[in-house]
C-alpha positions in Angstrom: 39.9 80.6 18.7 39.5 79.1 15.2 42.1 78.8 12.8 41.9 77.0 9.5 45.0 76.1 7.7 46.5 73.6 5.5 47.1 69.8 6.1 50.9 69.4 6.4 52.1 65.9 5.4 53.3 64.8 8.5 49.8 65.0 9.4 48.6 62.3 7.3 47.4 60.4 10.3 45.5 63.0 11.8 43.8 63.4 8.4 43.3 59.6 8.4 41.4 59.8 11.8 39.4 62.9 10.7 38.3 61.5 7.4 37.3 58.1 9.0 35.5 60.0 12.0 33.7 62.0 9.3 32.5 59.1 7.2 31.1 57.3 10.4 29.6 60.3 11.6 27.9 61.4 8.3 28.1 58.6 5.9 24.9 60.1 3.8 27.1 62.9 3.1 29.5 61.5 0.8 30.3 59.2 -2.0 33.0 57.4 -0.4 32.4 54.8 2.2 33.7 54.2 5.9 34.6 50.1 4.8 36.2 51.3 1.4 38.7 53.7 3.1 39.3 52.3 6.7 41.1 49.4 4.6 43.7 51.7 3.5 47.3 51.3 4.5 49.2 54.0 6.7 51.3 54.4 3.4 48.3 55.0 1.2 47.0 57.6 3.5 50.6 59.1 3.9 51.1 59.4 0.0 47.5 60.7 -0.3 48.4 63.7 1.8 52.2 64.3 0.5 50.9 64.1 -3.2 48.2 66.7 -2.3 50.5 68.8 -0.7 53.2 68.6 -3.6 50.3 69.0 -6.5 49.7 72.9 -6.5 46.0 71.8 -7.2 45.1 70.7 -4.2 44.2 72.2 -0.5 43.2 70.2 2.0 42.4 72.0 4.9 41.9 71.5 8.9 39.7 73.6 11.3 41.2 73.9 14.5 40.0 75.1 17.9 42.5 75.1 21.0 45.0 73.2 18.4 42.5 70.4 18.0 40.9 69.4 14.8 37.0 70.2 14.4 36.7 70.1 11.0 38.0 69.7 7.3 37.8 70.1 3.7 39.7 69.5 0.3 39.4 71.8 -2.4 40.8 70.9 -5.8 41.2 72.8 -9.2 39.8 71.0 -12.2 42.6 69.1 -14.2 41.3 70.2 -17.1 41.6 74.4 -17.3 42.2 75.0 -13.4 39.3 77.7 -14.3 36.8 75.9 -11.9 37.7 74.1 -8.3 35.6 71.8 -6.7 35.1 71.3 -2.8 35.3 67.7 -1.3 35.3 66.0 2.2 33.8 69.1 4.0 33.0 68.4 7.4 32.6 69.6 10.9 32.7 67.7 14.1 29.2 67.9 15.7 30.6 69.3 19.0 31.8 72.5 16.8 28.9 73.0 14.6 27.4 76.1 14.7 30.5 77.9 15.7 31.8 79.2 12.5 34.2 76.2 11.3 32.2 75.7 8.2 31.9 79.3 7.1 35.9 79.5 7.9 36.5 76.6 5.8 34.3 77.6 2.8 36.0 81.3 3.2 39.7 79.5 2.9 38.5 77.3 -0.1 37.2 79.5 -2.0 39.9 82.2 -1.5 42.5 80.0 -2.5 40.6 78.9 -5.5 40.2 82.4 -6.3 43.8 83.2 -6.0 44.9 80.0 -8.0 42.9 81.6 -11.1 39.5 79.5 -10.8 36.3 81.4 -11.7 33.9 79.0 -9.7 33.9 76.7 -7.1 31.6 73.6 -7.0 30.1 70.8 -4.6 27.7 68.0 -4.0 25.0 68.1 -1.2 23.0 65.5 -0.2 19.3 66.5 -1.2 17.0 66.1 1.7 13.3 67.3 1.6 13.7 70.2 3.7 17.0 72.1 3.8 19.9 70.5 5.8 22.1 72.5 7.9 25.2 71.7 5.5 22.2 73.1 2.3 21.5 76.1 4.4 25.7 76.6 5.0 26.3 76.5 1.4 23.3 78.9 0.6 24.3 81.2 3.2 27.9 81.3 1.8 26.5 82.2 -1.9 26.2 78.6 -3.4 23.6 78.3 -6.1 21.8 74.9 -7.0 23.6 74.2 -10.5 21.9 71.5 -12.2 20.2 68.2 -11.6 20.6 65.8 -8.5 22.1 62.8 -9.3 22.6 59.6 -7.0 25.1 60.1 -4.3 27.2 56.8 -5.1 26.0 53.8 -7.1 23.1 51.8 -5.9 22.2 54.4 -3.6 18.7 55.8 -3.3 20.0 59.4 -1.9 20.5 61.9 -4.2 23.1 64.7 -4.6 22.6 68.3 -5.5 25.4 70.1 -7.6 25.8 73.4 -6.3 28.4 76.3 -7.4 29.7 79.5 -6.2 31.0 82.3 -8.7 34.4 83.6 -7.7 36.0 87.0 -7.9 
């Protein structure tokens, strides 16, 4: 059975391990690099999750199967108005892909954002010549391209396509 729920502050080490695994598994999917994040101290990881849990503007999620983390996502309300949200750090373990974890993470993130009053949720996906599984997942969920592609990160030749989903 698949469960999606918020990450609890005391689970910072599980979050850290999952985040680092995601960066190693799919380095071309993120603006952050494994080498930049692996050097963070335990205190920094713990503070990151504690601050998110206390903020009321962040919704950090785990997808679990049989009590094992198989995916994660981070949804954050825009600081300016709260009328939009952005999805970051979306990842599903390769062994669990195609089993609904990605859809379940998107459903929970979009539902939470809508309950907070957001009218849209955005994300960035690495662009490829042919649609990637991530691009297909987002499109199937209703996300639409929303602007021009831009570099994934400074110095990268990879391009990130912004996508948006209207809520409500």
